[in-house]
N, C-alpha and C positions, 0 to 999 in steps of 0.2 A: 461763063455764067456761074454765079454763086450757087452753092448748094441751098436747098430749101431752108435748112437750119441756119445757114449764114444770112440768108435774105430775111428770115424772120427776125433774127437778132438785130440786123441793120434797121429794119422798120421800127422795131421797138425802141432802139437807141435814138433814132431820129425823132420820133414822137416824144419820147421822154425828155430829150434835150429842150424841147419847146416848153414843156410843162414843169420841169424840175424846179424852177424858181417860183412857181405858183404856190401860194399858200394852201391851195386846195389840191395839191398833187396827190394822186392816187395811182398806184401801179395798175390797178384793175381798169381804170379809165384809159391808160396807155394801151393796154391789151385790147380793149374794146375799139379804140380808134384804129389800131392796126388791123383788126378783123374787118372793120368797115371798109378800109382801103382795099383789102384783098377781095372782099365780096364784090366791090365795084369793078375790080380788074376781072374777076371771073365772069361778070356780066357782059364784057366786051365781046362782040360777035367773033372777032378774029381769034380771040383766046378760046372762046367756047368751041370753035370749030377746029382748033389745033389740039388734039388729044394730049400730046406731049407737054405743050405749054399749059394746058388746063390742069393736067396732073401735077405739074411743077407747082402751080399756085395753090392747089389743094393741099400739097405737102407743106408749103409755107404756112398755110392756115392751121394745119395740125400742129406744126412746131410752135406757132404763137400760142395756141391753146395749152400747150405743155408748160409754158413759162409761168 
């Protein structure tokens, strides 16, 4: 499993690759999209009830916010 920092970077890079050729590209939009994805993951019951997995995704979220 990737570290939260690595996963955050991967999510940002994946989303950025979709928008990079868009004339309206904005790195803040990329960050917001990644945060929405993580928030959706955190709402999944199986993640919510697994404290280690929940903590992992919370750390990913914090790493995204740092970028």
